[in-house]
FIPAFI-461978 format. One record per residue (C-alpha): x, y, z; residue number from 1. Coordinates in nm, 4 decimals. Each point is the difference from the previous one (the first is absolute). Example, Ala and Ser with C-alpha at 12.3 -4.5 7.8 and 13.67 -1.06 7.14 Angstrom:
// residues 2
{atom {1.2300, -0.4500, 0.7800}, 1}
{atom {0.1370, 0.3440, -0.0660}, 2}
//
This chain:
// residues 261
{atom {2.1027, 0.2715, -2.6361}, 1}
{atom {-0.0971, 0.2440, -0.1905}, 2}
{atom {-0.3468, -0.0718, 0.0836}, 3}
{atom {-0.0160, -0.0398, 0.3627}, 4}
{atom {0.2188, 0.3542, -0.0033}, 5}
{atom {-0.2846, 0.1204, -0.1939}, 6}
{atom {-0.2614, -0.0832, 0.2015}, 7}
{atom {0.1395, 0.0485, 0.3862}, 8}
{atom {0.1283, 0.4166, -0.2400}, 9}
{atom {-0.3678, 0.0441, -0.0947}, 10}
{atom {-0.0774, -0.0824, 0.3420}, 11}
{atom {0.2254, 0.2271, 0.2026}, 12}
{atom {-0.1419, 0.3006, -0.3006}, 13}
{atom {-0.3661, -0.1516, 0.1165}, 14}
{atom {0.0365, 0.0521, 0.3310}, 15}
{atom {0.2091, 0.3142, 0.0410}, 16}
{atom {-0.2677, 0.1745, -0.2419}, 17}
{atom {-0.3036, -0.0980, 0.2559}, 18}
{atom {0.2025, 0.1399, 0.2724}, 19}
{atom {0.0356, 0.3311, -0.1722}, 20}
{atom {-0.3334, -0.0493, -0.0553}, 21}
{atom {-0.0608, 0.0152, 0.3366}, 22}
{atom {0.2629, 0.3071, 0.1133}, 23}
{atom {-0.2259, 0.2011, -0.2738}, 24}
{atom {-0.2721, -0.0694, 0.2398}, 25}
{atom {0.1955, 0.0695, 0.3120}, 26}
{atom {0.0530, 0.3238, -0.0268}, 27}
{atom {-0.3613, 0.0680, -0.1521}, 28}
{atom {-0.0804, -0.1439, 0.3629}, 29}
{atom {0.2243, 0.1649, 0.1407}, 30}
{atom {0.0833, -0.3642, 0.1635}, 31}
{atom {0.1939, -0.2733, -0.1163}, 32}
{atom {-0.1319, -0.3046, 0.1857}, 33}
{atom {-0.1467, -0.0255, -0.2887}, 34}
{atom {0.3976, -0.2399, -0.0686}, 35}
{atom {-0.1047, -0.2110, 0.2269}, 36}
{atom {-0.3313, -0.1639, -0.1418}, 37}
{atom {0.1684, -0.0049, -0.2670}, 38}
{atom {0.1790, -0.2429, 0.1069}, 39}
{atom {-0.1236, -0.3265, -0.0475}, 40}
{atom {-0.1038, 0.1431, -0.3744}, 41}
{atom {0.3107, -0.0606, -0.0971}, 42}
{atom {0.0816, -0.3168, 0.0006}, 43}
{atom {-0.3728, -0.0935, -0.1076}, 44}
{atom {0.1054, 0.2505, -0.3253}, 45}
{atom {0.3388, -0.2220, -0.0077}, 46}
{atom {-0.1593, -0.3030, -0.0153}, 47}
{atom {-0.2494, 0.0445, -0.2268}, 48}
{atom {0.2134, 0.1619, -0.2016}, 49}
{atom {0.2450, -0.2820, -0.0318}, 50}
{atom {-0.3244, -0.2549, -0.0231}, 51}
{atom {-0.0521, 0.1652, -0.3254}, 52}
{atom {0.3776, 0.0179, -0.1462}, 53}
{atom {0.1254, -0.3236, 0.0920}, 54}
{atom {-0.0418, -0.3785, -0.1337}, 55}
{atom {0.0600, -0.1678, 0.3415}, 56}
{atom {-0.2104, -0.2502, 0.0942}, 57}
{atom {-0.3967, 0.0884, 0.0496}, 58}
{atom {-0.0622, -0.1222, 0.3401}, 59}
{atom {0.2865, 0.0860, 0.1437}, 60}
{atom {0.0346, 0.3718, -0.1106}, 61}
{atom {-0.3830, 0.0033, 0.0323}, 62}
{atom {-0.0249, -0.1265, 0.3760}, 63}
{atom {0.3267, 0.2367, 0.1114}, 64}
{atom {-0.1774, 0.3064, -0.1859}, 65}
{atom {-0.3586, -0.0974, 0.2104}, 66}
{atom {0.1840, -0.0134, 0.3026}, 67}
{atom {0.1576, 0.3556, -0.0411}, 68}
{atom {-0.2854, 0.0822, -0.1226}, 69}
{atom {-0.2273, -0.1111, 0.3550}, 70}
{atom {0.2598, 0.1283, 0.1806}, 71}
{atom {0.0013, 0.3647, -0.2134}, 72}
{atom {-0.3644, 0.0127, 0.0453}, 73}
{atom {-0.0773, -0.0413, 0.3574}, 74}
{atom {0.4236, 0.2189, 0.1145}, 75}
{atom {-0.1680, 0.2752, -0.2259}, 76}
{atom {-0.3818, 0.0333, 0.1763}, 77}
{atom {0.1450, -0.0326, 0.2921}, 78}
{atom {0.2547, 0.2726, -0.0711}, 79}
{atom {-0.2240, 0.2464, -0.1414}, 80}
{atom {-0.3402, -0.0817, 0.2975}, 81}
{atom {0.2362, 0.0518, 0.2738}, 82}
{atom {0.1869, 0.3294, -0.1783}, 83}
{atom {-0.4096, 0.1747, -0.0657}, 84}
{atom {-0.0532, 0.3118, 0.1169}, 85}
{atom {0.3357, -0.0008, 0.2152}, 86}
{atom {0.3203, 0.2463, -0.0547}, 87}
{atom {0.3070, -0.0669, -0.1079}, 88}
{atom {0.2116, -0.3307, 0.0958}, 89}
{atom {0.2121, 0.1854, 0.2491}, 90}
{atom {0.2502, -0.1274, -0.1463}, 91}
{atom {0.0006, 0.1504, -0.2589}, 92}
{atom {-0.0976, 0.3705, 0.1569}, 93}
{atom {0.3632, -0.0761, 0.1982}, 94}
{atom {0.1497, 0.0010, -0.3443}, 95}
{atom {-0.1840, 0.3259, -0.1076}, 96}
{atom {0.0761, 0.1728, 0.2384}, 97}
{atom {0.3549, -0.0742, -0.0117}, 98}
{atom {0.0610, 0.0760, -0.4163}, 99}
{atom {-0.2473, 0.2995, -0.0205}, 100}
{atom {-0.0409, 0.1386, -0.3038}, 101}
{atom {0.1531, -0.3077, -0.1500}, 102}
{atom {-0.1509, -0.2581, 0.1379}, 103}
{atom {-0.2401, -0.0128, -0.3303}, 104}
{atom {0.2509, -0.1268, -0.2099}, 105}
{atom {0.2385, -0.2272, 0.3065}, 106}
{atom {-0.3663, -0.1982, 0.0235}, 107}
{atom {-0.0148, -0.0844, -0.3711}, 108}
{atom {0.4230, -0.1637, 0.1198}, 109}
{atom {-0.0629, -0.0899, 0.3613}, 110}
{atom {-0.3632, -0.1150, -0.0615}, 111}
{atom {-0.1966, -0.0773, -0.3186}, 112}
{atom {0.3374, -0.1049, -0.2036}, 113}
{atom {0.1475, -0.1764, 0.2074}, 114}
{atom {-0.2823, -0.2439, 0.1189}, 115}
{atom {0.0044, -0.0466, -0.4126}, 116}
{atom {0.3366, -0.1044, 0.0176}, 117}
{atom {-0.0612, -0.2685, 0.3580}, 118}
{atom {-0.2672, -0.1824, -0.1678}, 119}
{atom {0.1167, -0.0409, -0.2782}, 120}
{atom {0.3133, -0.1767, 0.1629}, 121}
{atom {-0.2338, -0.1806, 0.2060}, 122}
{atom {-0.2103, -0.0746, -0.2687}, 123}
{atom {0.3171, -0.2253, -0.1399}, 124}
{atom {-0.0899, -0.3549, 0.1300}, 125}
{atom {-0.3690, 0.0629, -0.1716}, 126}
{atom {0.1267, 0.1054, -0.3008}, 127}
{atom {0.2293, -0.3062, -0.0191}, 128}
{atom {-0.2594, -0.1911, 0.1518}, 129}
{atom {-0.2534, 0.0978, -0.3161}, 130}
{atom {0.2661, 0.0224, -0.3382}, 131}
{atom {0.1973, -0.3198, 0.0502}, 132}
{atom {-0.1976, -0.2223, -0.2208}, 133}
{atom {0.1026, -0.3493, 0.1903}, 134}
{atom {-0.0036, -0.2028, 0.1685}, 135}
{atom {-0.4287, -0.1418, -0.1204}, 136}
{atom {-0.0868, -0.1502, 0.3064}, 137}
{atom {-0.0971, 0.0989, 0.3467}, 138}
{atom {0.3167, -0.0254, 0.2863}, 139}
{atom {0.0078, -0.0131, 0.3990}, 140}
{atom {0.1238, 0.4020, -0.0267}, 141}
{atom {-0.3127, 0.0799, -0.1871}, 142}
{atom {-0.1552, -0.1775, 0.2922}, 143}
{atom {0.1898, 0.0867, 0.2663}, 144}
{atom {0.0318, 0.4010, -0.1560}, 145}
{atom {-0.4353, 0.0219, 0.0141}, 146}
{atom {0.0153, -0.1045, 0.3251}, 147}
{atom {0.2428, 0.1836, 0.1419}, 148}
{atom {-0.2283, 0.3229, -0.2055}, 149}
{atom {-0.3215, -0.1641, 0.1254}, 150}
{atom {0.1109, 0.0060, 0.3761}, 151}
{atom {0.2164, 0.4024, -0.0430}, 152}
{atom {-0.3867, 0.0932, -0.1448}, 153}
{atom {-0.1340, -0.0443, 0.3376}, 154}
{atom {0.2272, 0.0159, 0.2035}, 155}
{atom {0.0017, 0.4144, -0.1595}, 156}
{atom {-0.3557, 0.0173, -0.0624}, 157}
{atom {-0.0748, -0.0772, 0.3568}, 158}
{atom {0.2406, 0.2087, 0.1168}, 159}
{atom {-0.1324, 0.2901, -0.1933}, 160}
{atom {-0.3629, -0.1116, 0.1503}, 161}
{atom {0.0075, -0.0455, 0.3029}, 162}
{atom {0.2210, 0.3748, 0.0257}, 163}
{atom {-0.2992, 0.1507, -0.1629}, 164}
{atom {-0.2369, -0.1327, 0.1982}, 165}
{atom {0.2424, 0.0840, 0.3559}, 166}
{atom {0.0438, 0.4049, -0.1499}, 167}
{atom {-0.3929, 0.0040, -0.0895}, 168}
{atom {-0.0657, -0.0611, 0.3935}, 169}
{atom {0.0186, 0.4324, 0.1131}, 170}
{atom {0.0824, -0.2646, 0.3471}, 171}
{atom {0.3532, -0.0215, -0.0695}, 172}
{atom {0.1060, 0.3089, -0.2002}, 173}
{atom {0.3544, 0.0621, 0.1861}, 174}
{atom {0.0215, -0.3477, 0.0112}, 175}
{atom {0.2708, -0.3372, -0.1330}, 176}
{atom {-0.1022, -0.2247, -0.1374}, 177}
{atom {0.0656, -0.3001, 0.1156}, 178}
{atom {-0.2527, -0.2903, -0.0613}, 179}
{atom {-0.1102, -0.2798, -0.2587}, 180}
{atom {0.3330, -0.0560, -0.1961}, 181}
{atom {0.1705, 0.3382, 0.0945}, 182}
{atom {0.0241, -0.1863, 0.3296}, 183}
{atom {0.2903, -0.1370, -0.1858}, 184}
{atom {0.1367, 0.2341, -0.1612}, 185}
{atom {0.0062, 0.3603, -0.0321}, 186}
{atom {-0.0450, -0.0263, -0.3952}, 187}
{atom {-0.1274, -0.2869, -0.0717}, 188}
{atom {-0.1778, 0.1537, -0.3677}, 189}
{atom {0.3208, 0.1310, -0.0588}, 190}
{atom {0.1313, -0.4522, 0.0656}, 191}
{atom {-0.2517, -0.1037, -0.2151}, 192}
{atom {0.0555, 0.2370, -0.2532}, 193}
{atom {0.3852, -0.1478, -0.0818}, 194}
{atom {-0.1710, -0.3643, 0.0958}, 195}
{atom {-0.1223, 0.0914, -0.3461}, 196}
{atom {0.2778, 0.0330, -0.1881}, 197}
{atom {0.1848, -0.2442, 0.0975}, 198}
{atom {-0.3133, -0.2668, -0.1559}, 199}
{atom {0.0366, 0.1969, -0.3127}, 200}
{atom {0.3669, -0.0183, -0.0345}, 201}
{atom {-0.0006, -0.4342, 0.1516}, 202}
{atom {-0.2615, -0.0077, -0.3102}, 203}
{atom {0.3232, 0.1582, -0.2080}, 204}
{atom {0.2441, -0.2722, 0.1362}, 205}
{atom {-0.2686, -0.2337, -0.2590}, 206}
{atom {0.1638, 0.1718, -0.3397}, 207}
{atom {0.3689, 0.0447, -0.0325}, 208}
{atom {0.2178, 0.2522, 0.1129}, 209}
{atom {-0.3609, 0.0847, 0.1543}, 210}
{atom {0.3037, -0.0555, 0.3109}, 211}
{atom {0.1582, 0.3568, -0.0720}, 212}
{atom {-0.3479, 0.2002, 0.1744}, 213}
{atom {0.1019, -0.0101, 0.2906}, 214}
{atom {0.0784, 0.3411, 0.0594}, 215}
{atom {-0.3869, 0.0370, -0.1002}, 216}
{atom {-0.1272, -0.1078, 0.3658}, 217}
{atom {0.3492, 0.1183, 0.1506}, 218}
{atom {-0.1052, 0.3663, -0.1522}, 219}
{atom {-0.2740, -0.0556, 0.1595}, 220}
{atom {0.0455, -0.1640, 0.3104}, 221}
{atom {0.2900, 0.3436, 0.0956}, 222}
{atom {-0.2046, 0.2506, -0.1181}, 223}
{atom {-0.3180, -0.1305, 0.2619}, 224}
{atom {0.2617, -0.0349, 0.2563}, 225}
{atom {0.2227, 0.3279, -0.0510}, 226}
{atom {-0.1468, 0.2736, -0.2551}, 227}
{atom {-0.4035, 0.0140, -0.0138}, 228}
{atom {-0.0518, -0.2680, 0.2525}, 229}
{atom {0.0723, -0.0687, 0.3654}, 230}
{atom {0.3153, 0.1922, 0.0565}, 231}
{atom {-0.1596, 0.3444, -0.1344}, 232}
{atom {-0.3543, -0.0416, 0.1292}, 233}
{atom {0.0867, -0.0534, 0.3851}, 234}
{atom {0.2411, 0.3330, -0.1054}, 235}
{atom {-0.3029, 0.2573, -0.0959}, 236}
{atom {-0.2826, -0.1650, 0.1473}, 237}
{atom {-0.0020, -0.1684, 0.3267}, 238}
{atom {0.3057, 0.1969, 0.0946}, 239}
{atom {0.0618, 0.0019, 0.3951}, 240}
{atom {-0.3658, -0.1172, 0.1163}, 241}
{atom {0.1018, -0.1637, 0.3310}, 242}
{atom {-0.2594, -0.3083, -0.1341}, 243}
{atom {0.1073, -0.0689, -0.2872}, 244}
{atom {0.4560, -0.0129, 0.0876}, 245}
{atom {-0.2622, -0.2427, 0.2603}, 246}
{atom {-0.1187, -0.1806, -0.3162}, 247}
{atom {0.4106, -0.0377, -0.1430}, 248}
{atom {0.0977, -0.1242, 0.3238}, 249}
{atom {-0.2212, -0.3197, -0.0086}, 250}
{atom {-0.1352, -0.0149, -0.3812}, 251}
{atom {0.2776, -0.1363, -0.3282}, 252}
{atom {0.0126, 0.2814, -0.2207}, 253}
{atom {-0.0340, -0.1909, -0.2669}, 254}
{atom {-0.0069, -0.3615, -0.0095}, 255}
{atom {-0.2928, -0.1303, 0.2591}, 256}
{atom {0.1166, -0.1913, 0.1918}, 257}
{atom {-0.1812, -0.0641, 0.4314}, 258}
{atom {-0.0071, 0.4124, 0.1993}, 259}
{atom {0.2977, -0.0163, 0.2484}, 260}
{atom {-0.1072, -0.0322, 0.3848}, 261}
//
């Protein structure tokens, strides 16, 4: 038990250090949007630190580390490319106005360290699956979890690619994206991300007491729905756009479903 505690606390310190470095960078650049790019890297850091520290079953901990790395790299590249050459995210700009001269220190806790804490909590399932040395065999939960993760990865990456392509067309400026996967969900990328972490949790069900880490997928789903995802984005970015209001009335907010007529 002491070994497990040492590993997860070491991981917490590591992601806190990473996000603190990101905070210093944000002060130099006067832009805290870098925190979004670092989100995926936090999980990659935890995954590989756990891999090196633990004596878990090699194949399970390696599969988990690879899955998390694939997701983290893709998300880092996507977010960094999306934000490159643009100003600060409107969400952070509003906080900068709200807190004034205190924003720098506020951003350390409200943006960077809170993300470090959330990433650590969401990574509980990942850490549990990697740390346990038993069972030393592939279970039905491993297979099911990998399938769910792959489905979520395809969903998120496809939704992001479709949106980027839509926004790249000058003729679509000011219009609402409601094609492809976005026809069935207003936030298919968030649904895909949530699905991947449910997949990691299902893999962790293979190990003793893995079910306790159900807090991980619950926290990421709640975060995407109520904190940094669906609710915040629709309030701050889309506002009173009439076309988006019509889109809201017809389209599921999260779980993909056929649009209302």
